[in-house]
C-alpha positions as CSV (number, residue, x, y, z in Angstrom):
1,M,16.3,-17.3,172.8
2,P,13.8,-20.2,172.4
3,R,10.9,-19.5,170.1
4,S,7.4,-20.7,170.3
5,S,6.7,-24.1,168.7
6,A,3.8,-22.3,166.9
7,T,6.2,-20.4,164.6
8,P,4.4,-20.0,161.3
9,V,5.7,-22.0,158.3
10,P,7.0,-19.7,155.6
11,P,5.8,-20.1,151.9
12,V,8.7,-22.2,150.9
13,S,7.4,-23.5,147.6
14,A,6.4,-20.0,146.4
15,L,9.8,-18.7,147.4
16,L,11.9,-21.5,145.8
17,R,10.1,-21.1,142.5
18,R,11.8,-17.7,142.1
19,Y,15.3,-19.4,142.0
20,D,17.1,-21.3,139.3
21,D,17.1,-25.0,140.3
22,P,17.4,-24.7,144.1
23,G,16.2,-28.3,144.6
24,E,13.0,-29.7,146.0
25,P,12.2,-28.7,149.6
26,L,12.8,-31.4,152.3
27,S,12.4,-29.5,155.6
28,C,12.1,-26.0,157.0
29,V,13.1,-25.8,160.7
30,P,13.0,-22.7,162.8
31,V,16.3,-21.4,164.1
32,T,16.1,-21.2,167.9
33,Q,18.1,-17.9,168.5
34,G,17.2,-14.3,167.7
35,L,14.7,-11.8,169.1
36,L,13.6,-9.6,166.2
37,N,13.2,-11.6,163.0
38,R,12.5,-15.2,162.1
39,G,15.1,-17.6,160.7
40,Y,14.8,-21.1,159.3
41,R,17.2,-23.8,158.2
42,L,15.7,-24.8,154.8
43,S,16.9,-28.1,153.4
44,T,16.4,-29.1,149.8
45,T,17.6,-31.9,147.6
46,H,20.5,-29.6,146.6
47,G,21.7,-28.6,150.1
48,A,20.9,-26.3,153.0
49,Y,20.0,-22.6,153.1
50,F,19.2,-20.0,155.7
51,L,15.8,-18.5,155.1
52,K,15.2,-15.1,156.8
53,Q,11.8,-13.5,157.3
54,H,12.2,-9.8,158.0
55,L,9.7,-8.8,160.7
56,D,11.3,-6.0,162.8
57,A,9.3,-2.9,161.6
58,P,12.1,-0.3,161.5
59,T,14.2,-2.5,159.2
60,A,11.7,-4.7,157.4
61,D,11.0,-2.5,154.3
62,R,12.3,-3.6,151.0
63,A,14.6,-0.6,150.4
64,T,16.3,-1.0,153.8
65,I,16.8,-4.8,153.2
66,V,18.2,-4.2,149.7
67,R,20.7,-1.7,151.2
68,Q,21.9,-4.3,153.7
69,H,22.2,-6.9,151.0
70,R,24.3,-4.7,148.8
71,A,26.5,-3.8,151.7
72,T,27.2,-7.5,152.5
73,Q,27.8,-8.3,148.8
74,R,30.5,-5.5,148.6
75,L,32.0,-6.5,152.0
76,H,32.3,-10.1,150.8
77,A,34.2,-8.9,147.7
78,L,36.6,-7.2,150.1
79,G,37.2,-10.4,152.0
80,V,35.0,-9.7,155.1
81,P,33.5,-12.9,156.4
82,V,29.8,-12.4,155.6
83,A,27.0,-14.5,154.0
84,P,25.4,-12.4,151.3
85,P,21.9,-13.3,150.1
86,L,21.5,-15.5,147.0
87,P,20.0,-13.7,144.0
88,D,16.9,-15.2,142.4
89,A,16.4,-15.8,138.6
90,E,15.7,-12.1,138.1
91,G,18.8,-11.1,140.2
92,E,16.6,-9.9,143.1
93,T,17.6,-10.7,146.7
94,V,14.3,-9.8,148.4
95,A,11.2,-11.8,147.9
96,E,7.9,-10.2,148.8
97,I,5.2,-12.8,149.4
98,D,1.8,-12.0,151.0
99,G,3.2,-8.7,152.2
100,R,6.2,-10.2,153.9
101,C,9.9,-9.9,152.9
102,Y,12.1,-12.9,152.7
103,A,15.7,-13.5,151.8
104,L,17.6,-16.7,151.1
105,H,21.2,-17.0,152.2
106,P,23.8,-19.8,152.1
107,W,23.8,-22.0,155.2
108,V,26.9,-21.3,157.2
109,D,28.0,-24.2,159.4
110,G,29.5,-22.6,162.5
111,R,29.0,-22.0,166.2
112,H,28.5,-18.9,168.4
113,R,31.3,-18.2,170.8
114,A,31.0,-15.8,173.8
115,G,34.1,-14.1,175.2
116,A,34.5,-16.7,177.9
117,Q,35.3,-19.2,175.0
118,L,37.9,-16.8,173.4
119,S,41.6,-16.8,174.3
120,E,43.5,-13.5,174.4
121,A,44.5,-14.3,170.8
122,G,40.9,-14.9,169.9
123,S,40.0,-11.6,171.6
124,R,42.6,-9.8,169.4
125,R,41.1,-11.5,166.3
126,L,37.7,-10.3,167.3
127,G,38.8,-6.7,167.7
128,A,40.7,-6.7,164.4
129,L,37.6,-8.1,162.7
130,L,35.4,-5.3,163.9
131,G,38.0,-2.8,162.9
132,L,38.0,-4.4,159.4
133,V,34.2,-4.2,159.3
134,H,34.3,-0.4,160.1
135,T,37.0,0.4,157.6
136,C,35.5,-1.6,154.8
137,L,32.0,-0.2,155.4
138,E,33.5,3.2,154.9
139,Q,34.7,2.1,151.5
140,V,31.4,0.4,150.3
141,M,28.7,2.7,151.7
142,E,27.5,6.0,150.5
143,P,28.8,9.1,152.2
144,H,26.8,10.0,155.3
145,G,25.7,13.4,156.7
146,G,26.9,13.9,160.2
147,H,24.3,14.2,162.9
148,R,24.5,14.4,166.7
149,H,23.6,11.7,169.1
150,H,22.2,13.0,172.4
151,S,22.8,11.1,175.6
152,A,20.0,10.0,177.9
153,D,18.5,12.6,180.1
154,P,18.5,11.4,183.8
155,E,15.2,13.1,184.5
156,D,13.6,10.9,181.9
157,T,15.3,7.9,183.4
158,F,14.0,8.7,186.9
159,R,10.4,8.8,185.5
160,L,10.9,5.5,183.7
161,I,12.3,3.9,186.9
162,D,9.2,5.0,188.8
163,R,6.9,3.5,186.2
164,L,8.8,0.2,186.1
165,L,8.8,0.0,189.9
166,V,5.0,0.2,190.0
167,L,4.8,-2.6,187.4
168,A,7.4,-4.8,189.1
169,R,5.7,-4.5,192.5
170,A,2.3,-5.1,191.1
171,R,3.2,-8.3,189.2
172,R,1.4,-11.4,190.3
173,P,2.5,-14.0,190.9
174,R,5.7,-12.3,192.0
175,D,8.9,-14.3,191.5
176,A,12.7,-13.9,192.1
177,F,13.1,-11.9,188.9
178,D,10.6,-9.3,190.1
179,E,12.5,-9.1,193.4
180,L,15.8,-8.6,191.6
181,A,14.2,-6.0,189.2
182,E,13.0,-3.9,192.2
183,H,16.4,-4.1,193.8
184,R,18.2,-3.1,190.7
185,L,15.8,-0.2,189.9
186,L,16.2,1.3,193.4
187,E,20.0,0.8,193.2
188,R,20.1,2.4,189.8
189,R,18.1,5.4,190.9
190,R,20.6,6.0,193.7
191,L,23.6,5.6,191.3
192,L,22.1,7.9,188.7
193,A,21.4,10.6,191.3
194,D,25.1,10.3,192.4
195,H,26.4,10.5,188.9
196,A,23.9,12.7,187.1
197,H,26.5,15.5,186.7
198,R,28.6,13.2,184.5
199,R,26.1,13.1,181.6
200,P,28.2,13.2,178.4
201,P,27.7,15.9,175.7
202,P,26.2,15.0,172.3
203,A,28.4,12.9,170.0
204,S,28.8,13.3,166.3
205,A,28.2,10.2,164.2
206,G,31.5,8.6,163.2
207,G,30.7,6.2,160.4
208,W,28.8,3.2,159.2
209,V,28.6,0.3,161.7
210,H,27.0,-3.2,161.8
211,G,24.7,-1.9,164.5
212,D,24.2,-5.2,166.5
213,F,27.7,-6.8,166.8
214,H,27.4,-9.5,169.5
215,P,28.0,-13.3,169.9
216,L,24.7,-14.4,168.4
217,N,25.5,-12.5,165.2
218,L,29.0,-14.0,164.7
219,L,29.6,-17.6,163.6
220,Y,32.9,-19.4,164.2
221,R,34.5,-22.4,162.6
222,G,37.0,-23.5,165.2
223,A,38.9,-20.4,166.3
224,E,38.2,-18.4,163.1
225,P,35.2,-16.2,162.5
226,A,33.2,-17.7,159.6
227,A,30.4,-15.2,159.1
228,I,29.0,-12.0,160.5
229,I,25.2,-12.2,160.2
230,D,22.1,-10.1,160.8
231,W,22.9,-6.7,159.3
232,D,19.4,-5.3,160.1
233,R,20.8,-2.5,162.2
234,L,23.4,-1.3,159.7
235,G,23.6,2.5,160.2
236,V,25.6,5.5,161.0
237,Q,26.8,5.8,164.6
238,P,30.0,6.7,166.5
239,R,32.2,3.7,165.5
240,A,34.1,3.4,168.7
241,E,30.8,3.1,170.7
242,E,30.0,0.0,168.7
243,A,33.4,-1.4,169.7
244,V,32.7,-0.7,173.4
245,R,29.1,-2.1,173.3
246,A,30.3,-5.2,171.6
247,A,33.0,-5.9,174.2
248,A,30.5,-5.2,177.0
249,I,28.4,-8.1,175.6
250,F,31.2,-10.5,174.5
251,F,33.2,-10.2,177.7
252,V,30.6,-9.8,180.4
253,Q,30.8,-12.4,183.2
254,P,27.7,-13.9,184.9
255,A,28.3,-11.7,188.0
256,G,28.5,-8.6,185.9
257,G,32.2,-7.8,185.6
258,L,34.2,-7.6,182.4
259,E,37.2,-9.8,181.5
260,L,39.5,-6.8,181.3
261,E,42.6,-8.5,180.0
262,K,40.6,-9.8,177.1
263,V,39.0,-6.4,176.6
264,R,42.5,-4.8,176.5
265,A,43.7,-7.3,173.8
266,Y,40.5,-6.8,171.8
267,A,40.6,-3.0,172.1
268,R,44.2,-2.7,171.0
269,A,43.6,-4.8,168.0
270,Y,40.5,-2.8,167.2
271,R,42.3,0.5,167.4
272,R,45.1,-0.7,165.1
273,A,42.6,-2.0,162.5
274,A,40.2,0.9,162.6
275,G,42.8,3.7,163.0
276,A,41.1,4.8,166.2
277,D,43.1,6.7,168.9
278,P,42.9,6.1,172.7
279,A,41.0,9.3,173.3
280,E,38.2,8.2,170.9
281,L,37.9,4.9,172.8
282,A,37.9,6.7,176.2
283,A,35.1,9.0,175.1
284,A,33.2,6.0,173.8
285,V,33.6,4.2,177.1
286,H,32.1,7.2,179.0
287,R,29.1,7.4,176.6
288,V,28.4,3.6,176.7
289,W,28.7,3.6,180.5
290,W,26.2,6.4,180.7
291,E,23.9,4.5,178.2
292,R,24.0,1.4,180.3
293,L,23.3,3.4,183.5
294,N,20.1,4.7,181.9
295,D,19.0,1.6,180.0
296,F,16.2,-0.7,181.0
297,W,15.2,-2.3,177.7
298,I,14.9,-5.8,179.2
299,L,12.5,-4.6,182.0
300,R,10.5,-2.6,179.4
301,W,10.1,-5.7,177.4
302,R,9.0,-7.7,180.4
303,Y,6.7,-5.2,182.1
304,Q,5.5,-3.0,179.3
305,L,5.5,-5.3,176.4
306,H,4.8,-8.5,178.4
307,D,7.7,-10.2,176.5
308,G,10.0,-12.2,178.7
309,R,12.4,-13.6,176.0
310,A,15.2,-11.3,177.1
311,D,14.8,-12.0,180.9
312,P,17.8,-14.4,181.1
313,Q,20.1,-11.5,180.1
314,F,19.0,-9.2,182.9
315,P,21.1,-10.5,185.9
316,A,24.5,-10.0,184.2
317,A,23.4,-6.8,182.3
318,S,22.0,-5.1,185.4
319,A,25.0,-6.1,187.5
320,L,27.4,-4.7,184.8
321,A,26.1,-1.2,185.2
322,V,26.9,-1.2,188.9
323,W,30.3,-2.9,188.5
324,W,31.3,-0.6,185.6
325,T,30.5,2.5,187.7
326,R,32.7,1.2,190.5
327,E,35.5,0.1,188.2
328,Y,35.2,3.0,185.8
329,E,38.9,3.9,185.6
330,A,40.0,0.3,185.1
331,V,37.5,-0.2,182.3
332,R,38.5,3.0,180.6
333,D,42.2,2.0,180.9
334,A,41.5,-1.4,179.4
335,F,39.9,0.2,176.3
336,A,42.2,3.2,175.9
337,G,45.5,2.1,177.6
């Protein structure tokens, strides 16, 4: 998403002094995509780097960042396409300057590719890649204690819908987005009332996952994945749910449907690579469908946080929940068949 032209300039000189001969700084240009942290293309006389400023409060503490860095270093050693941070002269990968945490990574030349740009063979490569990530994370991360993930309570969602309707109707000047938001909120309230009895039971955590696997966090060189980036949400979740969530982002169409043949190719490759069985994927489809039915994060950003950067995602995302409900059996079959 576009960022403001007033993005603060990071303390480049103080940062580079920590490294052995990184070159003299030439430019530091904000990267134009990303919602939670800040990124810059830092050019020096010795080359280009990606400079990341960690801002997202839940993941911006030093210990959490170091854990992410160690994970990517170990994944890199196993052959997973990642871009681990560069250690400074003391061997540290996190620089704390003026109370902010920074990390310097190699610059990866590559492009983001959505599902519409992937062939079925590319969809298979994507599923196999995520399966590789999950199996390798299990090797490199510390054992985790199981805990249960509870699904959204529809009564809480009904109350949230009512609050968002008040805000959407009160917005001035009112525009086409507000009209669509009101339509989708009313529509979702009816859908949720019809399907409230299908709330899934709590799920046990299945393993370590990337946590935010989507097109803006994967760089390609040609048809091949070059680097999985942004490991801020690394954590323990049901692994198959990450596989379903990722597909629902990669393969969503502008009108809200999913490219089910590509989903099928992706899911079969994921199951083979991760050792997941069809029943696990079917259960994950149900849980992620329910999650989408109860989710209004884009409207919460717009109306409660007054942040419209995610607005362009809303038309397809909101239509997907409706389409998925109507095509539930076909979606489950694409993932588990």
